[in-house]
N, CA, C and O of each residue as an XYZ file, in Angstrom:
600
protein
N      60.684     -1.931     -1.276
C      59.831     -0.789     -0.974
C      58.363     -1.190     -0.969
O      57.587     -0.787     -0.103
N      58.007     -1.999     -1.967
C      56.610     -2.422     -2.077
C      56.181     -3.224     -0.838
O      55.063     -3.062     -0.348
N      57.068     -4.080     -0.339
C      56.776     -4.882      0.854
C      56.584     -3.982      2.073
O      55.735     -4.255      2.921
N      57.359     -2.928      2.159
C      57.247     -1.983      3.271
C      55.890     -1.275      3.242
O      55.259     -1.116      4.287
N      55.437     -0.854      2.074
C      54.140     -0.175      1.945
C      53.004     -1.124      2.313
O      52.071     -0.728      3.012
N      53.073     -2.363      1.852
C      52.044     -3.360      2.180
C      52.034     -3.622      3.680
O      50.968     -3.688      4.291
N      53.203     -3.772      4.272
C      53.293     -4.028      5.716
C      52.706     -2.865      6.510
O      51.962     -3.084      7.466
N      53.033     -1.626      6.123
C      52.487     -0.454      6.810
C      50.965     -0.368      6.653
O      50.265      0.005      7.595
N      50.460     -0.707      5.484
C      49.011     -0.696      5.255
C      48.317     -1.724      6.136
O      47.256     -1.442      6.694
N      48.897     -2.904      6.268
C      48.308     -3.951      7.121
C      48.326     -3.516      8.578
O      47.338     -3.712      9.285
N      49.412     -2.938      9.039
C      49.505     -2.465     10.420
C      48.490     -1.353     10.672
O      47.835     -1.340     11.713
N      48.357     -0.435      9.742
C      47.396      0.663      9.890
C      45.973      0.135      9.952
O      45.178      0.594     10.773
N      45.640     -0.822      9.097
C      44.281     -1.384      9.099
C      44.020     -2.154     10.377
O      42.920     -2.076     10.923
N      44.991     -2.887     10.865
C      44.812     -3.665     12.085
C      44.628     -2.765     13.295
O      43.823     -3.062     14.177
N      45.374     -1.660     13.340
C      45.271     -0.771     14.497
C      43.980      0.033     14.483
O      43.494      0.416     15.547
N      43.418      0.299     13.328
C      42.178      1.076     13.240
C      40.937      0.214     13.353
O      39.946      0.643     13.944
N      40.963     -0.971     12.813
C      39.738     -1.758     12.724
C      39.714     -2.985     13.593
O      38.816     -3.812     13.434
N      40.649     -3.152     14.501
C      40.722     -4.364     15.287
C      39.796     -4.398     16.480
O      39.679     -5.448     17.111
N      39.146     -3.338     16.817
C      38.282     -3.285     17.995
C      36.974     -4.009     17.748
O      36.405     -3.930     16.660
N      36.492     -4.727     18.784
C      35.193     -5.394     18.666
C      34.054     -4.403     18.843
O      32.893     -4.731     18.600
N      34.386     -3.203     19.263
C      33.378     -2.166     19.443
C      33.410     -1.219     18.257
O      33.633     -0.019     18.416
N      33.187     -1.757     17.079
C      33.207     -0.936     15.866
C      32.131      0.127     15.945
O      31.049     -0.110     16.481
N      32.428      1.282     15.418
C      31.465      2.379     15.422
C      30.322      2.044     14.472
O      30.538      1.740     13.299
N      29.106      2.106     15.000
C      27.918      1.814     14.198
C      27.306      3.127     13.722
O      27.078      4.036     14.521
N      27.045      3.225     12.449
C      26.350      4.377     11.916
C      24.866      4.066     11.984
O      24.389      3.145     11.321
N      24.146      4.821     12.776
C      22.719      4.581     12.950
C      21.931      5.394     11.939
O      22.223      6.565     11.695
N      20.939      4.759     11.364
C      20.058      5.431     10.419
C      18.762      5.753     11.151
O      18.139      4.872     11.744
N      18.364      7.006     11.106
C      17.131      7.452     11.735
C      16.139      7.880     10.660
O      16.518      8.442      9.633
N      14.897      7.610     10.910
C      13.801      8.111     10.079
C      13.108      9.150     10.945
O      12.701      8.849     12.067
N      12.968     10.370     10.437
C      12.444     11.452     11.260
C      13.564     11.985     12.142
O      14.718     12.037     11.718
N      13.230     12.380     13.365
C      14.201     12.969     14.293
C      15.165     11.912     14.828
O      14.777     10.771     15.076
N      16.430     12.310     15.001
C      17.385     11.414     15.658
C      17.263     11.615     17.167
O      16.797     12.657     17.629
N      17.690     10.600     17.934
C      17.545     10.636     19.382
C      18.541      9.681     20.020
O      19.130      8.837     19.344
N      18.723      9.823     21.329
C      19.611      8.950     22.092
C      18.914      7.602     22.270
O      17.859      7.530     22.900
N      19.488      6.552     21.728
C      18.850      5.226     21.765
C      19.211      4.419     23.001
O      18.778      3.273     23.124
N      19.991      4.980     23.924
C      20.438      4.206     25.087
C      19.438      4.214     26.234
O      19.564      3.401     27.150
N      18.470      5.085     26.217
C      17.559      5.223     27.354
C      16.136      4.746     27.037
O      15.177      5.281     27.591
N      15.985      3.756     26.162
C      14.647      3.311     25.777
C      14.056      2.343     26.792
O      14.775      1.638     27.499
N      12.734      2.329     26.843
C      11.966      1.367     27.643
C      11.350      0.355     26.697
O      11.172      0.633     25.511
N      11.027     -0.807     27.213
C      10.281     -1.743     26.378
C       8.940     -1.098     26.053
O       8.407     -0.321     26.845
N       8.407     -1.423     24.898
C       7.121     -0.852     24.503
C       6.060     -1.149     25.554
O       5.281     -0.266     25.913
N       6.021     -2.382     26.052
C       5.008     -2.778     27.043
C       5.131     -1.950     28.318
O       4.114     -1.517     28.860
N       6.354     -1.717     28.815
C       6.544     -0.914     30.031
C       6.110      0.532     29.816
O       5.469      1.122     30.686
N       6.455      1.106     28.666
C       6.073      2.491     28.375
C       4.557      2.615     28.250
O       3.964      3.559     28.772
N       3.929      1.660     27.557
C       2.467      1.656     27.419
C       1.801      1.555     28.785
O       0.860      2.292     29.078
N       2.287      0.647     29.617
C       1.705      0.465     30.950
C       1.884      1.704     31.817
O       1.003      2.034     32.611
N       3.019      2.398     31.675
C       3.248      3.638     32.416
C       2.246      4.704     31.979
O       1.726      5.441     32.817
N       1.970      4.793     30.684
C       0.967      5.743     30.210
C      -0.410      5.387     30.767
O      -1.132      6.263     31.243
N      -0.773      4.117     30.712
C      -2.107      3.696     31.164
C      -2.300      3.898     32.661
O      -3.408      4.211     33.098
N      -1.245      3.726     33.460
C      -1.403      3.871     34.904
C      -1.042      5.253     35.430
O      -1.626      5.702     36.417
N      -0.097      5.937     34.797
C       0.388      7.215     35.319
C       0.174      8.394     34.380
O       0.389      9.540     34.772
N      -0.244      8.132     33.155
C      -0.425      9.210     32.193
C       0.870      9.734     31.604
O       0.890     10.830     31.044
N       1.967      8.964     31.720
C       3.262      9.373     31.179
C       3.237      9.187     29.673
O       3.388      8.073     29.172
N       3.043     10.298     28.947
C       2.835     10.152     27.504
C       4.121     10.139     26.695
O       4.219      9.379     25.731
N       5.109     10.950     27.046
C       6.370     10.982     26.285
C       7.195      9.767     26.636
O       7.386      9.453     27.811
N       7.690      9.074     25.604
C       8.445      7.862     25.876
C       9.388      7.511     24.737
O       9.068      7.696     23.562
N      10.540      7.009     25.102
C      11.481      6.385     24.179
C      11.222      4.887     24.304
O      11.447      4.306     25.366
N      10.758      4.267     23.246
C      10.318      2.875     23.329
C      11.078      1.991     22.357
O      11.636      2.462     21.366
N      11.088      0.679     22.665
C      11.668     -0.286     21.745
C      10.886     -1.578     21.800
O      10.310     -1.930     22.829
N      10.872     -2.284     20.679
C      10.186     -3.558     20.575
C      10.294     -4.083     19.160
O      11.054     -3.558     18.346
N       9.534     -5.118     18.874
C       9.555     -5.737     17.544
C       8.415     -5.202     16.693
O       7.320     -4.948     17.195
N       8.677     -5.032     15.405
C       7.644     -4.582     14.478
C       6.736     -5.765     14.164
O       7.194     -6.804     13.687
N       5.433     -5.596     14.439
C       4.460     -6.643     14.159
C       3.820     -6.503     12.796
O       3.514     -7.503     12.147
N       3.614     -5.284     12.357
C       3.019     -5.004     11.044
C       3.485     -3.619     10.627
O       3.756     -2.759     11.465
N       3.573     -3.418      9.321
C       3.967     -2.113      8.791
C       3.124     -1.842      7.557
O       2.791     -2.765      6.814
N       2.783     -0.590      7.337
C       2.003     -0.196      6.169
C       2.693     -0.686      4.904
O       3.865     -0.391      4.670
N       1.958     -1.434      4.092
C       2.516     -1.981      2.864
C       2.249     -1.091      1.653
O       2.572     -1.458      0.523
N       1.658      0.081      1.892
C       1.439      1.032      0.809
C       2.568      2.057      0.748
O       3.115      2.321     -0.323
N       2.923      2.646      1.925
C       3.945      3.689      1.950
C       4.953      3.557      3.082
O       5.988      4.223      3.053
N       4.684      2.719      4.076
C       5.539      2.674      5.259
C       5.229      3.823      6.199
O       6.118      4.314      6.894
N       3.955      4.264      6.229
C       3.572      5.455      7.003
C       3.065      5.130      8.410
O       2.697      6.046      9.145
N       3.034      3.861      8.804
C       2.664      3.455     10.159
C       3.203      2.058     10.415
O       3.566      1.332      9.490
N       3.247      1.701     11.684
C       3.555      0.322     12.059
C       2.883      0.016     13.383
O       2.369      0.911     14.055
N       2.891     -1.247     13.749
C       2.406     -1.688     15.049
C       3.484     -2.534     15.695
O       4.180     -3.295     15.023
N       3.615     -2.397     16.996
C       4.541     -3.252     17.728
C       3.935     -4.640     17.854
O       2.726     -4.779     18.044
N       4.763     -5.656     17.751
C       4.294     -7.033     17.911
C       3.756     -7.251     19.326
O       2.891     -8.101     19.537
N       4.263     -6.487     20.289
C       3.851     -6.633     21.682
C       2.414     -6.190     21.937
O       1.816     -6.614     22.925
N       1.851     -5.358     21.082
C       0.458     -4.917     21.221
C      -0.038     -4.480     19.849
O       0.159     -3.337     19.438
N      -0.677     -5.399     19.156
C      -1.113     -5.169     17.779
C      -2.266     -4.167     17.671
O      -2.639     -3.774     16.565
N      -2.830     -3.754     18.801
C      -3.951     -2.807     18.778
C      -3.501     -1.356     18.729
O      -4.293     -0.480     18.380
N      -2.260     -1.086     19.068
C      -1.779      0.292     19.126
C      -1.060      0.643     17.831
O      -0.056      0.030     17.466
N      -1.597      1.638     17.155
C      -1.031      2.124     15.900
C       0.067      3.137     16.205
O      -0.114      4.031     17.032
N       1.194      2.991     15.541
C       2.283      3.957     15.625
C       2.300      4.700     14.296
O       2.475      4.093     13.240
N       2.118      6.014     14.356
C       2.112      6.791     13.111
C       3.145      7.900     13.203
O       3.714      8.154     14.264
N       3.374      8.552     12.081
C       4.382      9.605     11.988
C       3.781     10.898     11.473
O       4.516     11.826     11.134
N       2.474     10.976     11.408
C       1.773     12.141     10.870
C       2.299     12.480      9.470
O       2.378     13.647      9.088
N       2.654     11.445      8.724
C       3.189     11.556      7.358
C       4.422     12.457      7.252
O       4.718     12.983      6.179
N       5.148     12.635      8.377
C       6.377     13.437      8.357
C       7.536     12.659      7.743
O       8.477     13.261      7.227
N       7.482     11.339      7.792
C       8.509     10.484      7.212
C       7.917      9.096      7.014
O       6.808      8.822      7.475
N       8.629      8.242      6.351
C       8.206      6.865      6.098
C       9.330      5.933      6.552
O      10.491      6.335      6.623
N       8.968      4.677      6.859
C       9.962      3.667      7.199
C       9.910      2.562      6.138
O       8.934      2.468      5.394
N      10.943      1.734      6.065
C      10.945      0.655      5.068
C       9.776     -0.312      5.288
O       9.452     -0.668      6.421
N       9.158     -0.722      4.193
C       8.000     -1.615      4.285
C       8.391     -3.058      4.584
O       7.520     -3.898      4.812
N       9.681     -3.356      4.585
C      10.138     -4.723      4.836
C      10.730     -4.904      6.230
O      11.561     -5.790      6.430
N      10.319     -4.082      7.198
C      10.927     -4.161      8.530
C      10.129     -4.998      9.526
O      10.456     -5.001     10.713
N       9.100     -5.704      9.083
C       8.331     -6.566      9.981
C       9.270     -7.587     10.619
O      10.078     -8.216      9.936
N       9.151     -7.743     11.943
C       9.979     -8.681     12.680
C      11.284     -8.093     13.189
O      11.968     -8.726     13.993
N      11.646     -6.893     12.737
C      12.892     -6.271     13.174
C      12.679     -5.516     14.475
O      11.562     -5.117     14.803
N      13.764     -5.327     15.208
C      13.726     -4.530     16.426
C      13.740     -3.060     16.032
O      14.465     -2.654     15.124
N      12.925     -2.268     16.730
C      12.776     -0.859     16.386
C      12.772     -0.036     17.665
O      12.286     -0.487     18.702
N      13.309      1.158     17.587
C      13.282      2.112     18.691
C      12.606      3.374     18.169
O      12.761      3.745     17.005
N      11.855      4.025     19.052
C      11.152      5.237     18.628
C      11.077      6.234     19.772
O      11.068      5.861     20.945
N      11.024      7.505     19.409
C      10.776      8.562     20.377
C       9.469      9.232     19.984
O       9.240      9.516     18.809
N       8.615      9.483     20.962
C       7.322     10.095     20.669
C       6.435     10.116     21.887
O       6.918     10.154     23.019
N       5.114     10.091     21.653
C       4.189     10.147     22.779
C       2.921      9.337     22.514
O       2.472      9.192     21.377
N       2.371      8.822     23.594
C       1.100      8.109     23.567
C      -0.041      9.109     23.627
O       0.098     10.176     24.225
N      -1.157      8.776     23.018
C      -2.343      9.617     23.079
C      -3.562      8.778     22.689
O      -3.437      7.732     22.052
N      -4.735      9.256     23.082
C      -5.982      8.615     22.652
C      -6.489      9.341     21.421
O      -6.392     10.564     21.325
N      -7.026      8.584     20.487
C      -7.493      9.166     19.241
C      -8.735      8.421     18.773
O      -8.861      7.211     18.963
N      -9.632      9.152     18.169
C     -10.767      8.515     17.515
C     -10.371      8.249     16.076
O     -10.070      9.172     15.319
N     -10.376      6.989     15.713
C     -10.033      6.601     14.346
C     -11.331      6.385     13.594
O     -12.143      5.539     13.968
N     -11.523      7.146     12.539
C     -12.767      7.090     11.773
C     -12.919      5.736     11.087
O     -11.951      4.998     10.903
N     -14.136      5.440     10.721
C     -14.445      4.217      9.983
C     -13.628      4.154      8.693
O     -13.086      3.105      8.345
N     -13.545      5.270      7.996
C     -12.797      5.322      6.742
C     -11.309      5.028      6.951
O     -10.696      4.299      6.172
N     -10.738      5.605      8.017
C      -9.316      5.369      8.288
C      -9.078      3.921      8.720
O      -8.078      3.321      8.327
N      -9.981      3.353      9.521
C      -9.829      1.952      9.921
C      -9.829      1.040      8.703
O      -9.057      0.084      8.632
N     -10.696      1.341      7.753
C     -10.746      0.547      6.522
C      -9.479      0.753      5.685
O      -8.966     -0.188      5.080
N      -8.988      1.978      5.656
C      -7.755      2.265      4.917
C      -6.565      1.526      5.549
O      -5.742      0.942      4.843
N      -6.485      1.558      6.894
C      -5.416      0.828      7.577
C      -5.514     -0.670      7.285
O      -4.498     -1.324      7.048
N      -6.725     -1.212      7.299
C      -6.916     -2.638      7.009
C      -6.460     -2.958      5.584
O      -5.833     -3.990      5.345
N      -6.776     -2.076      4.650
C      -6.337     -2.260      3.260
C      -4.814     -2.220      3.172
O      -4.201     -3.065      2.520
N      -4.198     -1.217      3.844
C      -2.738     -1.095      3.870
C      -2.081     -2.328      4.488
O      -0.958     -2.694      4.139
N      -2.806     -2.961      5.416
C      -2.292     -4.127      6.133
C      -2.519     -5.424      5.352
O      -2.150     -6.505      5.811
N      -3.136     -5.306      4.154
C      -3.337     -6.477      3.314
C      -4.534     -7.334      3.691
O      -4.595     -8.505      3.317
N      -5.487     -6.772      4.426
C      -6.688     -7.520      4.808
C      -7.557     -7.772      3.583
O      -7.514     -7.022      2.607
N      -8.343     -8.839      3.652
C      -9.230     -9.194      2.544
C     -10.438     -8.253      2.507
O     -10.701     -7.538      3.474
N     -11.162     -8.256      1.401
C     -12.366     -7.426      1.264
C     -13.403     -7.812      2.307
O     -14.103     -6.943      2.827
N     -13.516     -9.102      2.622
C     -14.468     -9.547      3.649
C     -14.089     -9.014      5.029
O     -14.954     -8.589      5.795
N     -12.788     -9.039      5.344
C     -12.330     -8.518      6.637
C     -12.569     -7.016      6.724
O     -12.956     -6.511      7.777
N     -12.345     -6.309      5.641
C     -12.563     -4.856      5.620
C     -14.048     -4.553      5.769
O     -14.411     -3.595      6.451
N     -14.911     -5.347      5.148
C     -16.360     -5.133      5.238
C     -16.876     -5.328      6.662
O     -17.914     -4.771      7.020
N     -16.167     -6.111      7.482
C     -16.582     -6.345      8.869
C     -16.328     -5.128      9.760
O     -16.834     -5.077     10.881
N     -15.565     -4.162      9.291
C     -15.310     -2.940     10.054
C     -16.498     -2.015      9.838
O     -16.737     -1.546      8.725
N     -17.242     -1.756     10.912
C     -18.505     -1.019     10.762
C     -18.610      0.250     11.592
O     -19.579      0.994     11.442
N     -17.637      0.523     12.467
C     -17.732      1.750     13.261
C     -16.352      2.261     13.652
O     -15.376      1.512     13.691
N     -16.301      3.550     13.939
C     -15.045      4.163     14.369
C     -14.675      3.642     15.758
O     -15.502      3.054     16.455
N     -13.410      3.870     16.149
C     -12.922      3.400     17.445
C     -12.111      4.485     18.132
O     -11.369      5.233     17.495
N     -12.271      4.553     19.443
C     -11.368      5.357     20.260
C     -10.294      4.387     20.715
O     -10.582      3.360     21.329
N      -9.040      4.733     20.403
C      -7.989      3.790     20.764
C      -6.700      4.510     21.124
O      -6.469      5.663     20.760
N      -5.882      3.784     21.847
C      -4.574      4.288     22.226
C      -3.665      4.248     21.003
O      -3.631      3.253     20.279
N      -2.937      5.322     20.780
C      -2.009      5.421     19.652
C      -0.675      5.945     20.154
O      -0.553      6.383     21.298
N       0.313      5.895     19.290
C       1.637      6.423     19.599
C       2.104      7.207     18.381
O       2.147      6.668     17.275
N       2.452      8.464     18.574
C       2.963      9.309     17.495
C       4.471      9.362     17.637
O       4.986      9.911     18.611
N       5.181      8.797     16.674
C       6.640      8.779     16.698
C       7.189     10.002     15.981
O       6.747     10.345     14.885
N       8.145     10.649     16.604
C       8.847     11.783     15.995
C      10.118     11.307     15.297
O      10.627     11.966     14.390
N      10.621     10.153     15.733
C      11.813      9.566     15.146
C      11.833      8.082     15.378
O      11.308      7.598     16.381
N      12.438      7.345     14.454
C      12.497      5.894     14.505
C      13.905      5.437     14.112
O      14.528      5.990     13.206
N      14.380      4.420     14.814
C      15.650      3.770     14.478
C      15.374      2.273     14.407
O      14.866      1.691     15.366
N      15.703      1.649     13.286
C      15.543      0.210     13.134
C      16.904     -0.414     13.391
O      17.890     -0.065     12.741
N      16.953     -1.331     14.334
C      18.238     -1.974     14.690
C      18.693     -2.918     13.607
O      19.746     -3.543     13.734
Protein backbone atom coordinates (compact mmCIF):
# COMPACT_ATOMS: atom_id res chain seq x y z
CA UNK A 1 0.00 0.00 0.00
CA UNK A 2 2.79 2.37 0.92
CA UNK A 3 4.48 1.81 -2.47
CA UNK A 4 1.20 2.59 -4.24
CA UNK A 5 0.81 5.92 -2.37
CA UNK A 6 4.42 6.91 -3.15
CA UNK A 7 3.98 5.98 -6.81
CA UNK A 8 0.75 8.00 -7.07
CA UNK A 9 2.41 11.00 -5.39
CA UNK A 10 5.32 10.87 -7.86
CA UNK A 11 2.95 10.63 -10.84
CA UNK A 12 0.86 13.54 -9.53
CA UNK A 13 3.94 15.72 -9.00
CA UNK A 14 5.33 14.88 -12.43
CA UNK A 15 2.07 15.67 -14.20
CA UNK A 16 1.62 19.00 -12.39
CA UNK A 17 5.15 20.33 -12.34
CA UNK A 18 6.77 18.91 -15.45
CA UNK A 19 6.10 21.89 -17.72
CA UNK A 20 8.97 24.22 -18.63
CA UNK A 21 6.45 27.04 -18.59
CA UNK A 22 6.01 27.14 -14.83
CA UNK A 23 3.61 29.76 -13.59
CA UNK A 24 5.54 32.76 -12.30
CA UNK A 25 4.11 34.76 -9.43
CA UNK A 26 4.95 38.37 -10.18
CA UNK A 27 5.51 40.81 -7.36
CA UNK A 28 4.39 44.37 -8.04
CA UNK A 29 5.19 47.50 -6.08
CA UNK A 30 2.34 49.98 -6.44
CA UNK A 31 -0.20 49.19 -9.18
CA UNK A 32 -0.07 45.88 -11.04
CA UNK A 33 -0.08 45.96 -14.85
CA UNK A 34 0.30 43.83 -17.97
CA UNK A 35 4.06 43.33 -18.40
CA UNK A 36 3.87 41.94 -21.95
CA UNK A 37 3.48 45.26 -23.77
CA UNK A 38 6.51 47.19 -22.46
CA UNK A 39 8.87 49.34 -24.53
CA UNK A 40 12.54 49.78 -23.86
CA UNK A 41 13.11 52.79 -21.65
CA UNK A 42 15.14 54.49 -24.40
CA UNK A 43 12.37 54.02 -27.01
CA UNK A 44 9.67 55.33 -24.65
CA UNK A 45 11.83 58.33 -23.67
CA UNK A 46 12.55 59.12 -27.32
CA UNK A 47 8.83 58.86 -28.17
CA UNK A 48 8.05 61.39 -25.43
CA UNK A 49 10.80 63.75 -26.61
CA UNK A 50 9.72 63.62 -30.27
CA UNK A 51 5.96 63.05 -30.07
CA UNK A 52 4.95 64.04 -26.55
CA UNK A 53 3.74 60.50 -25.75
CA UNK A 54 3.83 60.68 -21.97
CA UNK A 55 2.10 57.46 -20.82
CA UNK A 56 4.36 54.47 -21.21
CA UNK A 57 5.02 50.94 -20.06
CA UNK A 58 8.81 50.81 -19.90
CA UNK A 59 11.56 48.34 -19.11
CA UNK A 60 15.30 48.55 -18.58
CA UNK A 61 18.07 48.07 -16.04
CA UNK A 62 18.20 49.84 -12.69
CA UNK A 63 21.23 52.15 -12.63
CA UNK A 64 20.76 53.62 -9.15
CA UNK A 65 18.17 53.36 -6.40
CA UNK A 66 17.53 55.47 -3.31
CA UNK A 67 19.61 54.00 -0.50
CA UNK A 68 17.55 55.71 2.21
CA UNK A 69 14.05 54.33 1.51
CA UNK A 70 13.86 52.94 -2.03
CA UNK A 71 11.63 55.89 -3.02
CA UNK A 72 13.21 56.51 -6.47
CA UNK A 73 15.47 54.93 -9.04
CA UNK A 74 17.17 55.76 -12.32
CA UNK A 75 17.42 53.60 -15.39
CA UNK A 76 20.97 52.66 -16.36
CA UNK A 77 20.06 53.68 -19.92
CA UNK A 78 19.70 57.36 -18.90
CA UNK A 79 21.08 58.31 -15.50
CA UNK A 80 19.66 61.85 -15.80
CA UNK A 81 16.01 60.84 -15.62
CA UNK A 82 14.64 60.30 -12.12
CA UNK A 83 11.89 57.73 -11.67
CA UNK A 84 9.78 58.46 -8.61
CA UNK A 85 6.62 57.07 -7.05
CA UNK A 86 5.35 60.18 -5.26
CA UNK A 87 6.05 58.22 -2.05
CA UNK A 88 3.06 55.94 -2.82
CA UNK A 89 5.29 52.86 -2.46
CA UNK A 90 8.94 51.86 -2.12
CA UNK A 91 11.11 49.34 -3.98
CA UNK A 92 13.95 47.19 -2.60
CA UNK A 93 17.17 49.15 -2.14
CA UNK A 94 19.23 46.22 -3.47
CA UNK A 95 17.78 46.13 -7.00
CA UNK A 96 20.61 48.00 -8.77
CA UNK A 97 21.53 46.13 -11.95
CA UNK A 98 18.24 44.21 -12.10
CA UNK A 99 15.76 44.39 -14.95
CA UNK A 100 12.69 46.44 -14.08
CA UNK A 101 9.36 47.19 -15.72
CA UNK A 102 7.19 50.17 -14.87
CA UNK A 103 3.93 51.80 -15.84
CA UNK A 104 3.61 55.57 -15.59
CA UNK A 105 4.24 58.80 -17.45
CA UNK A 106 7.01 61.16 -18.46
CA UNK A 107 6.86 64.81 -17.45
CA UNK A 108 9.08 67.86 -17.03
CA UNK A 109 9.69 69.02 -13.49
CA UNK A 110 11.70 71.68 -11.75
CA UNK A 111 13.80 69.98 -9.11
CA UNK A 112 14.73 72.37 -6.33
CA UNK A 113 18.27 72.82 -5.09
CA UNK A 114 17.28 71.20 -1.80
CA UNK A 115 15.79 68.14 -3.51
CA UNK A 116 18.83 67.75 -5.79
CA UNK A 117 21.05 67.74 -2.72
CA UNK A 118 18.75 65.26 -0.97
CA UNK A 119 18.81 62.95 -4.02
CA UNK A 120 22.62 63.20 -4.11
CA UNK A 121 22.76 62.29 -0.41
CA UNK A 122 20.37 59.35 -0.97
CA UNK A 123 22.61 58.27 -3.85
CA UNK A 124 25.64 58.15 -1.54
CA UNK A 125 27.46 61.16 -3.01
CA UNK A 126 30.27 62.73 -1.00
CA UNK A 127 29.91 66.08 0.81
CA UNK A 128 32.15 67.69 -1.84
CA UNK A 129 29.94 66.38 -4.66
CA UNK A 130 26.82 67.63 -2.88
CA UNK A 131 28.41 71.06 -2.33
CA UNK A 132 28.95 71.35 -6.12
CA UNK A 133 25.17 71.38 -6.63
CA UNK A 134 24.33 75.08 -6.72
CA UNK A 135 21.06 75.55 -8.61
CA UNK A 136 17.73 73.92 -9.34
CA UNK A 137 17.17 72.08 -12.64
CA UNK A 138 14.33 71.59 -15.06
CA UNK A 139 14.56 67.99 -16.09
CA UNK A 140 12.69 65.12 -17.62
CA UNK A 141 11.25 62.74 -15.02
CA UNK A 142 9.11 59.62 -14.98
CA UNK A 143 6.37 59.01 -12.40
CA UNK A 144 5.78 55.29 -11.96
CA UNK A 145 2.39 54.07 -10.77
CA UNK A 146 3.60 50.48 -10.59
CA UNK A 147 6.88 48.59 -10.79
CA UNK A 148 7.79 44.95 -11.41
CA UNK A 149 11.36 43.76 -10.85
CA UNK A 150 12.20 40.73 -12.99
